[in-house]
Every structure is written in structure tokens, then in C-alpha cells.
C-alpha positions as CSV (number, residue, x, y, z in Angstrom):
1,M,-252.8,110.5,366.1
2,T,-251.6,107.3,364.7
3,V,-248.3,106.1,363.8
4,Q,-249.2,106.7,360.1
5,H,-249.1,110.5,360.8
6,Y,-245.4,110.3,361.8
7,F,-243.9,107.4,359.6
8,T,-244.5,106.3,356.0
9,T,-245.0,102.5,355.9
10,R,-241.5,102.2,354.3
11,E,-239.9,104.2,357.2
12,L,-241.8,102.1,359.8
13,V,-240.6,98.8,358.2
14,F,-237.1,100.0,357.9
15,T,-236.9,101.1,361.4
16,A,-238.4,97.9,362.5
17,L,-235.8,95.8,360.5
18,M,-233.0,97.7,361.9
19,T,-234.2,97.6,365.4
20,A,-234.3,93.8,364.9
21,L,-230.7,93.8,363.4
22,V,-229.4,95.9,366.5
23,F,-231.3,93.5,368.9
24,A,-229.7,90.4,367.1
25,A,-226.2,91.9,367.1
26,T,-226.5,92.8,370.7
27,Y,-228.3,89.8,372.1
28,L,-226.7,86.8,370.3
29,P,-222.8,87.3,370.8
30,H,-223.2,87.5,374.6
31,I,-219.6,87.9,376.0
32,P,-219.7,88.3,379.8
33,I,-217.9,91.2,381.4
34,P,-218.4,92.5,384.9
35,L,-222.0,94.0,385.5
36,G,-223.1,92.9,381.9
37,Y,-222.0,91.6,378.6
38,A,-220.1,92.8,375.5
39,H,-221.6,92.4,372.0
40,L,-221.3,93.5,368.5
41,G,-224.5,95.7,368.5
42,D,-222.6,99.0,368.7
43,A,-221.0,98.3,365.2
44,V,-224.5,98.1,363.7
45,I,-225.6,101.2,365.6
46,F,-222.5,103.1,364.3
47,L,-223.2,102.0,360.7
48,L,-226.9,102.9,361.0
49,A,-226.0,106.3,362.3
50,L,-223.5,106.9,359.3
51,F,-225.8,105.6,356.7
52,A,-229.6,105.4,357.8
53,P,-232.1,108.4,358.2
54,R,-231.7,110.1,361.7
55,R,-235.0,108.9,363.1
56,A,-234.6,105.3,362.1
57,A,-230.9,105.2,363.3
58,L,-231.7,106.7,366.7
59,L,-234.8,104.5,367.4
60,A,-233.3,101.3,366.2
61,A,-230.2,102.0,368.4
62,C,-232.0,102.5,371.6
63,I,-234.9,100.2,371.3
64,G,-233.1,97.4,369.8
65,S,-230.4,97.5,372.6
66,A,-233.0,97.9,375.3
67,L,-234.9,94.9,374.0
68,A,-231.6,92.9,374.2
69,D,-231.3,94.0,377.8
70,L,-234.9,93.3,378.7
71,L,-234.9,89.9,377.1
72,G,-231.5,88.8,378.1
73,G,-232.3,89.3,381.8
74,F,-230.8,92.7,382.3
75,V,-233.9,94.6,383.1
76,L,-232.2,97.0,385.4
77,W,-230.3,98.1,382.6
78,V,-233.1,99.1,380.1
79,L,-233.6,102.7,381.0
80,P,-230.0,103.6,381.1
81,T,-229.4,101.7,377.8
82,L,-232.2,103.6,376.1
83,I,-230.5,107.0,377.0
84,I,-227.0,105.8,376.4
85,K,-227.6,104.3,372.9
86,F,-229.7,107.2,371.8
87,V,-226.9,109.8,372.7
88,M,-224.3,107.4,371.3
89,A,-226.1,107.1,368.0
90,A,-226.7,110.8,367.9
91,L,-223.1,111.7,368.4
92,V,-222.2,109.6,365.4
93,Y,-224.9,110.8,363.4
94,R,-223.9,114.6,364.0
95,I,-220.1,114.3,364.0
96,G,-219.6,111.3,361.5
97,R,-221.7,112.4,358.6
98,M,-220.0,115.7,357.9
99,G,-217.2,116.2,355.3
100,S,-215.7,113.8,352.8
101,G,-212.2,112.5,351.9
102,T,-209.6,112.6,354.5
103,A,-211.4,115.1,356.7
104,G,-214.5,112.9,356.5
105,R,-212.8,109.8,357.7
106,T,-211.1,111.6,360.4
107,R,-214.5,112.8,361.6
108,I,-216.0,109.3,361.4
109,I,-213.0,108.0,363.5
110,A,-213.5,110.9,366.0
111,A,-217.3,110.2,366.1
112,L,-216.8,106.5,366.7
113,L,-214.2,106.9,369.5
114,L,-216.2,109.8,371.2
115,A,-219.3,107.6,371.1
116,S,-217.4,104.7,372.4
117,L,-215.9,106.8,375.4
118,W,-219.3,108.2,376.0
119,M,-220.8,104.6,376.2
120,A,-218.1,103.3,378.5
121,A,-218.3,106.3,380.8
122,A,-222.1,106.4,380.9
123,Y,-222.5,102.6,381.5
124,T,-219.6,102.9,384.4
125,L,-221.5,105.8,385.9
126,A,-224.9,103.8,385.7
127,G,-223.3,100.8,387.2
128,A,-222.0,102.8,390.1
129,V,-225.5,104.1,390.7
130,L,-227.5,100.8,390.1
131,Y,-225.2,98.6,392.2
132,D,-224.2,101.4,394.7
133,S,-220.6,100.4,394.0
134,V,-217.9,102.5,392.3
135,A,-215.4,99.5,392.5
136,A,-217.9,97.1,390.6
137,A,-218.7,99.8,388.1
138,L,-215.0,100.5,387.4
139,A,-214.4,96.8,387.0
140,S,-216.6,96.8,383.9
141,S,-214.8,99.9,382.4
142,P,-212.0,97.8,380.4
143,G,-214.5,95.5,379.0
144,L,-216.7,98.5,377.8
145,L,-213.7,100.2,376.4
146,A,-212.6,97.1,374.6
147,E,-216.1,96.6,373.3
148,G,-216.3,100.1,372.1
149,L,-212.9,100.0,370.3
150,A,-213.8,96.5,368.6
151,N,-217.3,97.9,367.5
152,S,-215.7,101.1,366.3
153,L,-213.0,99.0,364.2
154,I,-215.6,96.9,362.8
155,A,-217.7,99.7,361.8
156,F,-214.8,101.6,360.2
157,L,-213.7,98.6,358.2
158,L,-217.2,97.8,356.9
159,L,-217.8,101.4,355.6
160,P,-216.3,101.0,352.2
161,A,-218.2,97.9,351.4
162,L,-221.4,99.4,352.7
163,R,-220.8,102.6,350.6
164,E,-220.4,100.7,347.5
165,R,-223.7,98.9,348.1
166,F,-225.7,101.9,349.6
167,P,-224.3,105.0,347.5
168,R,-227.4,106.9,348.2
169,F,-226.6,107.3,351.9
């Protein structure tokens, strides 16, 4: 079977564009932290998970992030990134899209924070395994937590403007 059996041309193009957006937001603002780098790609992933169709959001999250690792010289991290970003986007998609009003905002905040905690914990665990050093992995935790909080805040602050521009989502 070809890709056409699974995606319409519109879905394929949208997913490719969103993958490129995740890649750019992850790759370009490289902020070094122990065992890796911080970036703004997670804010894009969070917004995609809240606005885009599920399949496009999940694929763009994991492929765009993994490409940034691959092309950024962090080849060792490609497989963990595929898994971590997929789960991260899935958490926000499942939890953050439910409800409206105050309850909806609370669920979105909970989803963003839970996904950020997942990301920090999963990367810390992966770092301990990949580098065979719990101490080295734990050194990256504060940077990962700060990255998660910053990306959560950025995504949450951009939500109202994006809802106005993309009301159908």
C-alpha cells in the first residue's frame, strides 16, 4: 500500500509542514544544558496537540524532534526522542482537549505540566541509560524542567490568539 491509502494529500502536506515547524523550533534556538540542549520545540508540539488532528500532531512531534537530534549531532538520542515526544504529544492531546471554560483551561494546564514532567523524567532516565551515569542524567533535570515549564507557559499564552485564528480546531 502507498501513503495515499492512509493520508489525503492535504493531510500529508499539513503533517510535513508541522514536522518542519517542530524541527525548526527545536533545532534553531539551541540552548546548551548537560547532556543536550533546551529549545522551543515543545511549545509547538503542545499547540499542535491542542489544535491539529491527532495523527498530524503525533507524527510531527516525534519526527520533527528526532530530525533535530539527528541533524544536530545528537544521533544517540533519536530513538528516545521518538518515543518521548510521541507520548508527550499524546498526553496533551488526550487530556488537554477535554472540556471548555475554566475546567478546560485547568485541563490544559494539567496536560502541559504532566507532559513536561514526563519529558523531563523520561530524558533523565534515558540519559542515565545512554551515558551509564545517574549523576550525569540528574544534572540535566533542572534544565529539562525549566524547558518544560517555559514551553508550557509559551504554549498557554499563545492559545487565545491561535483560537481566534483557527476557530474550527
